N, C-alpha and C positions, 0 to 999 in steps of 0.2 A: 504494499500500498503506499503511495506517496505522501509525505506528509512535508507540509513547506512549513518554512522559517525564515524569520529575518537576518540578513545579512549583516555583518558587523559594522556595516555604513550607516544602519537606519532605515526608517520607514520612507525617507526622500531619495534614498539611494538607488543606483542600477543594482537591480538582482540579478544575479546567473544560473541556471540551471545546473544540477550535477546529480548525476544519478550514480549511485554506487553499487559495486558488486559485493553487497552482503556484510563488507566491511572486508573482503578480502584483499590482504595488505599488497599482494603483486598484481593485483586487478589495474587495470586503468580507471579515472573517474572520466564518465562520459559528460561533457557537457551539452545540453541541447539545446535550450533556449530558456531566455531570461527567468530567472528567479531559484531560488534554492531551494532543491528538491530531495531529500533523500529518500534510496530504496532500500528498506530493511529486509532481511530474511529471503531475499530472491537471489541466489547467485548464481541465477540460469541465464540472467541477461546475458546478450551478446554470443551465445553458442551457436546458432543458427542462422543462416542466411535465406531469409523467406525468398520464395519463387515470385513469379510476378502477379500470381494471385492474391498471396498473400500481401503484399508489396501494395497492390491495390486497395485491399481493404484497409489495411492499416492507414494510407493517405485518405481513404474516403472517411473512415471512422475518425480523423484527424482534422477535417474538414476542408481535405485539401493539402494542408501542412504535411511537408515532405520530410518525417520522423527518420527516415532512415539515411536521406540526405544530409537531413542535420548534424547525425549521427558522424556520419564521414568528414563532415565540414571543419567541427567542434573537437570531434575525438583528441587531437594532437596535444596541447596541451593546456595548462589555466592561462586565461588572458585577463591579468590582472589591470591592466593598463587600460583595458576595454571596460571594466568595471569600474574602476575608478574615473576614466574620464567622461563619465555617463551621467551624470545626476538627473534620473528621469524616472516620474515615477510609473511612466507607462510604459508597455513592453511592444516593444518593435518587432514587426514578422520580417526574417531574414528575406525573403522572396520580392517584395513588392514594399518594403519599407512600412505597412501601413499598420498604423496602432492597433493595438488588439484589445479590446472590451475586458472585463472584469470577467464576462460568461465565455467571451472567447477564448481566454485564456483559461479558464476551469475547464472547458470540452476538452483543450489540448491537454491538460491534466489528465483526464479521463482517459485519453487516447494512448498518451503514452505509457500509461499503470496496461491499457490492454496490449500495447508491444513488448512490454516488459514481461507479464505474465504470459503469452503468447509464446515470444522466443523462448523461455525458460523451459516451458512445455514443450516444446516442438525440439529445440536441441537435443535432450533427452531423447526422444522419438526418432528422430533423425538419427541416433547414434545407437539406437537398439535397431532401427530398421537395417543400418548398414554391417552391424554384426550378425542378424538375422538370414540376410539376403547372401553374404558370402562377397557383397563389393568394396569390400575394404581395401585399402593398399596392401600389398602383399610383395614380398622378396622370395628369392628363390634362392636355395643352395644350391651347388654345383651338383650335389646326388641328387637332385630333385625335390629336396624337403619344400615346403612354402611354410611361409611364418608371416605373422602380419608384422608391417612395416614399423608398427608402434608395439613396443611391449613396456614391461614394468622393472624399473631397477629398485633394488633393496637396500643400497648400502649402508644406511642409517636405520634400516626397518628392526624393531626389535631391541631397541637400544634404550628407548624411555623418551625418544624426543616427540610422541605421542603416545596417549594411551592404546595399548596393546588392538584393542577392541576395535578402534578406528581405523589402525593400520590394517586389521585383518578386511575390515568392512570396504576399504579402498582397494585390496587385491579383488576382490571377491569382483565388484564391480568391476574392474577391468577386465575381469575372464568375463564377465557379461557381456561386456561393450564389446567383445572381441581383441582385447589387450591380452592372448594368452599366451605370449612370450613371456616369462619371470626370471630374471636374471638376480643370481644371488653369489654366495661365496661362504664357504668353511671359514672365515676368516673374519667376515663380518659381525660384530658383535659375539666373537668367537662360538659361533655355531647358533647365534640366538635369533639371526636372520632367517635362517634354513627352518628352525622348529618353528616360528610362527607361521612360515608358508607352509608348513606340513598340516596348522591346521585350516589352511586355507585351502587347500588342494585334496584337502580328504573327502573322499566321496567324488569328487569329478578329477580324477589324476589322467582320464584320457582328454580332456579340454586342454591340459595345461602343457606347454613346452617347458620345460625346466632345464635352465642353465644354471651350472654351479662351475667351481673353480679350483684348482689345486695350486700350492704356493712353490715357489722355486725351490725351496728348500726342500720339499717332499717329492722329489723326482727321483731321488736315487735308491736304487735297490726296489725292495717291494713297500717303500714308502709312500708311492703313490697310489698303490691299491689300498695299504688302509685310509689314507684321508679320503679317498671316493668311497670304503665302506662306511665310513665315519659320516659323511656327507647324505648317501642313502639312507642310515640310520635316522639322521634327524629330520631329513625330508619324508618318511615315512613311503617309501619307494623302492620299486627294485632296478630302476634303472635312471639314468640322465640322460637327456634328449640330446644334450651337448654339454661337454667338459672341457675347459678352459685353461689353461697355463696363464697364469696370473700376471706374474712379470717372467720376463726374457732371465734364461738359466745361461751361463757361461756358454759359449758354442759348441765347447767340446763336450758337455752334456745335453743338447740337443738331440743326437741319436739314441741316449737313455731316455730322453722324454716321448722321442715318437714309438720308441719302444714300448713303453708301460703304457699309452694311450693305446697302440692298436690291439695290445692284452687286454685291455679292459672292454675295448669293441669286439674281441674275438668271442669274450665271455658273456657278452650281451650285458654288460653292466651299464657302458655307455654307447648312446647310438652314433655319435658322431664327436670328434674333438676339434677343438681350435687354440688360439693364444691370444693375450691381449698384452697390451703395449709394447708393439715389437715393432721395431724401425723398418724401412725399407733393406737395409742391408742384411737386419737381423732374417725379414721373409726371405729372401734370396739364397741365404747360408741355411735357412731351414729346406728349400727347396730343392738344396742340393742334395740331401739323406734321403736314405732310399723310404718310401712312403710318406715323405714328410710334406707331400704336394696333395695329400688327404686332408689337411688343413682346411677348417672351413670357414673359419671367419677371423678375423683381428679385431679385438674390439679396443677402442681408443677413446681417448677425449675428442668432441667434436662437436662444435655447435655454430649459431651464425657469429657471434663475437669471439670464438676460438676457430679457427678456418686452416690451421697450419699444416693439416694431412693434404690440403688440396694442392700444395707444392709439389709431393713425390707419393707419399704413401696411397694416396683415393686413385691417382693414375694406375699406382701400380697393381693393386687389387682389381681396378675393373678391367685392365690388361689380363687378368690370371681369371676373368670371372668368380672372383670372390668377394662377397658380401662384407662390409664394412659394419661392427656392431658401435654405435655411439653413445659413450656414455656422458652423462652432464649436459643432454640436449636442450636443458632450459639456461645453458650458464654456471650451475652448479650452485652451493652454498653459498650465500652473500653476495652471491651478482647481480648485477642492476639491469641485466638484458630486458627483463620483462617491463622494465620502465620507460624504456627505449619510446620515444612520442611515433617516431614512425611505425614501429609496429602495433602503435595504439591506435593509428589512424587506419591503419591496413586490415586491423581486426575490426573495426568500427564499420570499414564498406563490407566484409564479409558477416558483420553480427556476432562475431566469436570472438574469444578471446587473446591476448597477445600470446601467450603461452600455444595454443593451437596452430597461430602464424606461425611461429618458431618451429617449432615441429612440423610443419607442413614445408618448410623451407629446406629442413634438416634432411626429411626425405624425400626431397625433390626429384632426384636423380634415378630412382628407382632401384639403388643398389646400397642403400644405409636404412640399417634398423636403428630406429631412435628407442632409449630405454629411460624416459624421464620416472624419476621416482618421485613418490607422495604418500603421504599419510592420509590425506583426503579426498574422501569420495566425492566430493565436491570437484574437486582439482581434475581427479581421474576423469569426471564426466567431461572436464574442458577438453583434457588432453585427448580423450577418443576422438572429437570433433576431426581433429587433424587428421584421420585414417582416410575420409571424404571430403577432405579440402584440398582444392586444387588453385595454385597463385597463378595469378597471370605473368605473362612475360614482363609487362610494366612493372608490377610489384616485386618481381625476382630483380629487375633491375636496379628500382630502387632501394632495394633492403641491401643488394651488394655493392653499390654504393656509399652506404651508409655504416657499412660494416664492410669494409676491402679486408683482403686476403693480411693475416698477419700471422706470428708463430704465438705458441700456448703460453 
């Protein structure tokens, strides 16, 4: 429900409208039309791009006031100079500068409330429809296995950052919306991440594509087998869909790592194996080893604000038909990527969140699997929209110009 309140300038000041996404600190504020308005407990706003039919309905409901267009126009940033410089009681309609009466203004408030409610409901419905119809973006491994282009990370899951029940709900929500790849490691929270995931996938193991990792110091002799068995026990499953070497070992131990992976694969304990945080030179050395070319993926840091792998690693993986798995696709803890006003403007144009735009950019090439982490079901729902979001060439060009290639 919209609640209007006076701004700090008092009744004689020009007021500006703000629609907040339920107080979520990583989401943009959407200035829409003059007057300050808060949208409470409605995290669904901006997650669905209405069809022409929906847009026509919304514009008609607003008396011809193009609410969706206003979102796109005003979403970029707070405009204090506009507010401070306009000491007027009347509200100005942006399209023709006509003064709105109180009645007309109130009608637009009601229309905006309809837009918010419809956007939230349709966003979830759209994500559910994508999951149900199998139309979400996917990535294919070289062995033919197909996974969703957006999965779920768990590096900080099960470690007290959020209530465990909330984290479990978030992961289950992701599974239901098609984000069926869940990435974890026995090293995350000393196994607590895997234990939490066990509760999530219990009774629905066949729906999940489970990825875990072994550490570099667990490669020698039978240490890898012990580490794998420990992970399987914590996860409550008899196999891993993908098992990764978390960090590179010395090159001399690559052959031992490959042998350990192949032994686990032959025993049915893992379906495939890969690596994480490998450089191009390390990948080349790995492929020189017998059966080293069975490596399924390389999981690395990659996002709009951290594009270093585009210089060499990403092209190398493309040449070898190897998908890349991107961790921290939203920038990671403490990152400011989602507050970027350009992301916000594009998000408003698509009626989705900045996170969805950032994820859509990450998976744009068709050979990248993004694994955002979230302890909130509301955020997971926003992330899932990226599975069906396609950015225009102009939008991609704008984002590339705003965030040029740079190292980590």
